[in-house]
C-alpha positions in Angstrom: 8.2 -73.4 -0.5 4.4 -74.5 -1.0 2.9 -73.6 -4.4 -0.1 -70.9 -4.3 -3.3 -71.2 -6.6 -2.4 -67.8 -7.7 1.7 -68.8 -8.3 0.7 -71.9 -10.3 -1.5 -69.9 -12.6 0.9 -67.2 -13.3 3.7 -69.7 -14.3 0.9 -71.4 -16.7 0.0 -68.0 -17.7 3.8 -67.7 -18.6 4.2 -71.0 -20.3 0.9 -70.2 -22.4 2.3 -67.0 -23.5 5.4 -68.1 -24.5 3.9 -71.1 -26.0 2.0 -68.8 -28.2 4.8 -66.7 -29.0 6.7 -69.7 -30.4 3.8 -70.9 -32.5 3.4 -67.0 -34.0 7.0 -67.0 -35.1 7.0 -70.4 -36.5 3.8 -69.3 -38.7 5.5 -65.8 -39.7 8.8 -67.9 -40.5 7.0 -70.4 -42.4 5.4 -67.6 -44.6 2.0 -67.0 -45.7 -0.2 -69.8 -47.7 -1.1 -68.9 -51.3 2.0 -67.0 -51.7 4.9 -66.9 -53.2 7.7 -65.8 -50.0 10.7 -64.1 -52.0 13.3 -62.9 -49.5 16.6 -60.8 -50.9 19.0 -62.6 -48.2 22.6 -61.2 -48.7 24.4 -59.5 -51.7 28.0 -59.3 -51.4 31.1 -58.7 -53.8 33.5 -61.5 -53.9 36.8 -62.1 -56.5 34.2 -63.9 -58.8 31.4 -61.2 -58.7 28.5 -60.1 -56.7 26.7 -63.1 -55.1 22.9 -62.4 -54.6 21.2 -64.9 -53.0 17.6 -65.3 -52.4 15.6 -67.8 -49.7 12.3 -68.4 -51.6 9.1 -70.5 -49.9 6.3 -71.9 -52.6 2.7 -71.5 -50.2 1.0 -72.9 -52.8 -0.7 -76.3 -53.0 0.7 -77.1 -56.2 4.1 -77.5 -57.1 5.9 -74.8 -59.3 7.5 -76.6 -62.1 9.6 -73.6 -63.5 10.1 -69.8 -61.8 11.9 -67.3 -63.6 11.8 -63.6 -62.5 12.6 -60.2 -64.6 15.2 -58.6 -62.4 16.2 -54.8 -62.6 19.2 -53.7 -61.2 19.6 -49.9 -60.3 22.7 -48.0 -59.7 23.4 -45.4 -56.9 22.1 -42.6 -59.7 19.1 -44.6 -59.9 19.9 -45.2 -63.3 19.0 -48.8 -64.8 22.4 -50.5 -64.7 21.2 -54.3 -66.1 17.9 -56.0 -67.0 18.6 -59.6 -66.2 16.3 -63.1 -66.1 16.9 -65.4 -63.3 15.7 -68.6 -63.4 14.6 -69.7 -59.8 14.1 -73.5 -61.2 11.4 -75.7 -59.4 9.6 -75.2 -56.0 7.8 -78.2 -54.4 5.2 -77.3 -52.1 6.0 -75.9 -48.9 9.7 -75.7 -50.0 11.8 -73.0 -48.9 14.8 -73.4 -51.2 18.2 -70.9 -51.4 19.3 -69.6 -54.7 22.3 -68.1 -55.5 23.2 -66.2 -58.3 26.3 -64.6 -59.6 26.0 -60.9 -60.9 28.8 -58.7 -62.2 29.9 -55.6 -60.0 27.5 -55.4 -56.8 28.6 -52.6 -55.0 27.3 -49.7 -57.0 23.7 -51.2 -56.9 20.9 -49.7 -54.9 18.1 -51.3 -56.0 16.8 -54.7 -57.4 13.5 -54.8 -58.4 11.4 -57.9 -59.5 10.0 -56.0 -62.8 8.1 -59.3 -64.0 7.7 -63.4 -63.3 8.8 -64.3 -66.8 7.7 -68.2 -66.4 5.8 -69.8 -63.8 4.2 -73.4 -64.8 2.5 -75.8 -63.0 -0.7 -76.8 -62.1 -3.6 -74.0 -63.2 0.1 -71.3 -62.8 0.3 -68.6 -65.1 3.4 -65.8 -64.9 0.4 -63.4 -64.0 -0.8 -65.6 -61.2 2.4 -65.8 -59.8 3.6 -62.5 -60.0 0.5 -61.1 -57.9 0.8 -63.5 -55.1 4.7 -62.5 -54.6 5.7 -61.8 -51.2 9.0 -59.9 -50.9 10.7 -59.3 -47.8 14.5 -57.9 -47.5 17.7 -58.6 -45.0 20.2 -56.2 -47.0 21.1 -52.7 -47.2 19.9 -52.6 -50.6 16.1 -52.1 -51.3 14.0 -54.5 -53.0 11.0 -54.8 -54.0 8.1 -54.8 -56.9 
């Protein structure tokens, strides 16, 4: 079967559209430049306690030497169950890192709030600036945000 110009253009157009889709997906996955991406990835009860996993990415042009979040857990009645400081540690430039924390029971946790950034150190970084640059996402059934 001989290729017609129309068929060739359609095939190239489809390939270009697919390549654009892949590039767009890669850019979205990489996160935003100038932001700290924090994803609540999982929350599950184990024999050892409540396992909470976050996926974090430093989109700044400078390394974060130390990062600590003040987190508030709410129960299923909307009451504050606990207030915690979770040390995320360092985050190199462009690095995606998984951080896991063990809490008490999580079956009644209905919401997790990043109340503040209590520590964010690095060149020209402050906790207030880091808080303003947080980009939060969620893959769980528990509400999560700022």
